[in-house]
C-alpha positions as CSV (number, residue, x, y, z in Angstrom):
1,X,124.1,148.5,61.3
2,X,124.8,147.1,64.5
3,X,122.6,149.1,66.5
4,X,120.0,147.8,63.9
5,X,120.7,144.1,64.4
6,X,120.3,144.4,68.2
7,X,117.6,146.0,68.4
8,X,115.6,145.1,65.2
9,X,112.0,144.3,65.2
10,X,112.6,140.6,65.4
11,X,110.5,139.0,68.2
12,X,112.0,139.6,71.9
13,X,113.1,136.5,73.7
14,X,111.0,135.9,77.0
15,X,112.1,134.2,80.6
16,X,110.0,131.5,81.0
17,X,109.7,129.6,84.3
18,X,111.3,126.1,84.3
19,X,109.3,123.3,85.9
20,X,110.8,122.1,89.2
21,X,111.3,118.6,88.3
22,X,113.4,119.5,85.1
23,X,115.8,121.5,87.3
24,X,116.8,117.9,88.5
25,X,118.8,115.7,86.9
26,X,117.2,112.8,85.4
27,X,119.0,109.8,86.1
28,X,119.7,106.4,84.4
29,X,118.0,104.0,86.8
30,X,120.0,101.0,87.7
31,X,118.4,97.4,86.7
32,X,117.1,95.2,89.5
33,X,116.5,91.9,90.2
34,X,113.0,90.8,90.7
35,X,113.7,88.6,93.5
36,X,114.2,90.3,97.5
37,X,117.1,88.8,98.8
38,X,116.8,90.3,102.2
39,X,114.7,88.8,105.1
40,X,110.5,88.0,105.5
41,X,108.6,91.1,104.7
42,X,105.5,89.3,105.9
43,X,107.1,89.7,109.8
44,X,107.6,93.6,109.3
45,X,105.8,96.5,110.2
46,X,105.7,99.7,108.8
47,X,108.2,102.4,110.1
48,X,110.7,99.6,111.2
49,X,114.3,100.3,109.9
50,X,117.8,99.0,110.2
51,X,121.3,100.1,109.0
52,X,124.2,98.2,108.3
53,X,128.1,98.1,107.9
54,X,129.4,95.6,105.1
55,X,132.6,96.1,104.7
56,X,132.8,99.5,103.3
57,X,129.5,99.9,102.5
58,X,126.6,101.3,105.1
59,X,123.2,99.9,103.9
60,X,119.9,101.2,105.4
61,X,116.2,99.3,104.9
62,X,113.4,100.5,106.3
63,X,109.5,99.5,105.8
64,X,108.2,102.4,104.5
65,X,104.3,101.4,103.4
66,X,102.1,98.6,102.6
67,X,99.8,97.9,99.4
68,X,97.5,94.8,100.4
69,X,99.8,92.2,101.6
70,X,102.7,93.5,99.9
71,X,105.4,95.9,101.6
72,X,107.3,99.1,100.3
73,X,110.7,98.2,101.4
74,X,113.4,100.9,100.5
75,X,117.0,100.4,99.9
76,X,119.4,103.0,100.7
77,X,123.2,103.0,99.8
78,X,124.7,105.3,101.9
79,X,127.1,107.9,100.6
80,X,127.2,111.0,98.2
81,X,124.6,111.1,96.9
82,X,122.3,108.1,98.5
83,X,121.0,105.7,96.4
84,X,117.6,104.7,97.1
85,X,115.7,101.9,95.5
86,X,112.0,101.6,96.7
87,X,110.7,98.3,96.0
88,X,107.0,96.5,96.0
89,X,107.9,93.1,97.7
90,X,105.5,90.0,98.3
91,X,105.1,87.8,100.5
92,X,106.9,85.3,98.7
93,X,109.6,87.2,97.9
94,X,108.9,88.4,94.6
95,X,109.5,92.3,93.6
96,X,106.6,93.7,91.5
97,X,107.9,97.0,90.9
98,X,110.4,99.4,91.7
99,X,111.8,103.2,91.5
100,X,115.2,104.6,91.7
101,X,116.2,107.9,93.1
102,X,118.9,110.1,94.8
103,X,119.5,112.2,97.4
104,X,122.6,114.8,97.5
105,X,124.2,115.7,100.9
106,X,122.5,119.4,100.7
107,X,118.9,117.8,100.3
108,X,118.5,118.1,96.6
109,X,116.7,115.5,94.8
110,X,117.1,113.7,91.4
111,X,113.8,112.7,89.7
112,X,112.6,109.3,90.5
113,X,112.5,106.9,88.0
114,X,111.3,103.3,87.2
115,X,113.5,100.6,87.8
116,X,113.7,97.5,85.2
117,X,113.1,94.4,86.8
118,X,115.0,91.1,85.5
119,X,114.6,87.5,86.3
120,X,116.9,86.8,89.2
121,X,119.4,84.0,87.3
122,X,122.0,84.0,89.5
123,X,123.5,80.2,90.1
124,X,122.7,79.2,93.6
125,X,125.3,78.9,96.3
126,X,127.6,75.9,96.6
127,X,125.6,73.4,98.9
128,X,127.1,73.2,102.6
129,X,127.0,70.6,105.0
130,X,126.3,71.5,108.4
131,X,129.0,69.3,110.8
132,X,128.6,71.2,113.8
133,X,126.6,74.0,115.9
134,X,127.0,75.4,119.1
135,X,124.7,78.0,120.8
136,X,125.2,80.6,123.6
137,X,124.9,84.3,124.7
138,X,126.9,87.5,123.9
139,X,126.3,91.0,124.7
140,X,127.0,94.1,122.5
141,X,126.1,97.5,121.9
142,X,124.4,99.1,119.2
143,X,123.9,102.5,119.2
144,X,124.4,102.8,122.9
145,X,122.2,100.4,123.4
146,X,123.1,97.2,125.3
147,X,121.7,94.1,123.4
148,X,121.5,90.6,125.1
149,X,122.1,88.2,121.8
150,X,121.6,85.2,120.9
151,X,124.9,83.7,119.2
152,X,124.8,80.8,117.0
153,X,128.4,79.3,115.6
154,X,128.0,77.0,112.9
155,X,130.7,74.8,111.0
156,X,130.3,73.6,107.4
157,X,131.9,71.1,104.6
158,X,131.6,72.0,101.0
159,X,131.5,69.3,98.2
160,X,135.2,69.3,98.2
161,X,136.1,68.6,101.7
162,X,136.6,72.4,102.8
163,X,135.2,73.7,106.3
164,X,134.1,77.1,106.9
165,X,132.5,78.5,110.3
166,X,130.2,81.2,110.4
167,X,129.2,83.3,113.7
168,X,125.8,85.3,114.2
169,X,124.0,87.0,116.8
170,X,120.4,87.8,117.0
171,X,118.1,89.5,118.7
172,X,114.3,90.0,119.3
173,X,114.1,93.5,119.5
174,X,116.0,94.2,116.2
175,X,113.5,94.3,113.1
176,X,114.6,91.0,111.1
177,X,114.4,93.5,107.8
178,X,118.0,92.1,106.6
179,X,117.6,88.9,108.1
180,X,115.5,87.4,110.6
181,X,115.8,83.8,112.6
182,X,114.1,82.4,116.1
183,X,116.5,84.5,117.6
184,X,114.9,88.0,116.1
185,X,116.8,90.5,113.7
186,X,120.2,90.0,113.1
187,X,123.0,92.0,115.2
188,X,126.3,90.2,113.5
189,X,127.4,88.1,110.4
190,X,131.1,86.8,110.7
191,X,131.9,84.2,108.0
192,X,135.9,84.2,107.1
193,X,136.6,87.6,106.7
194,X,133.1,88.7,105.6
195,X,131.6,90.7,108.1
196,X,128.0,92.2,108.6
197,X,127.5,94.2,111.2
198,X,123.8,96.2,112.8
199,X,124.9,100.0,113.7
200,X,121.5,101.2,114.7
201,X,117.5,100.4,113.9
202,X,113.9,101.7,115.1
203,X,110.7,102.7,114.0
204,X,109.0,105.7,112.2
205,X,110.8,105.5,109.4
206,X,109.1,107.4,106.5
207,X,109.7,107.1,102.5
208,X,112.4,108.9,101.3
209,X,111.2,108.9,97.3
210,X,108.0,110.3,96.1
211,X,107.0,107.7,93.8
212,X,103.7,107.2,91.7
213,X,101.3,104.7,93.8
């Protein structure tokens, strides 16, 4: 009886090849505000990239292509896995479409999923009145490269009379992807305990995500 059950005349199972895209885990892409939060994309060249340290975060931004006057920008949260959002940004700062994917440390890529864009309803930051400004120069080393920077120290007073100070460094060799000014791209920003610091930059960035165009 047992042999008959095992070796009966029923249809035999067949091994079928699983499509490559089904071997990768599918993601639920995080929602994204429809406004670009970083520098003016009209000032970028394809291939430019920057990496910053924001507290415990490491963030890379790369201009990886164009579509008319719009720029494809990848925003990469470094970690395990790397989390990547590819965004098509207009010169006015509107994100018209976005895709999300992840890359594991071993190079394994997830599926690439579209991101839902939401209207940016965040409230405007509290208004600050500038009460003082000092400028100068400061030289720092970034990834083994010495940068002579424009240093800007600003003092502000909010509506309740509280004083704050912000110190920024700028260099014209740094792509203005994260933030830009007449002094070039941002090298460092210190405002109270919050610190943003450039750790590397360059050219030659290529897309990490394979997205429908």
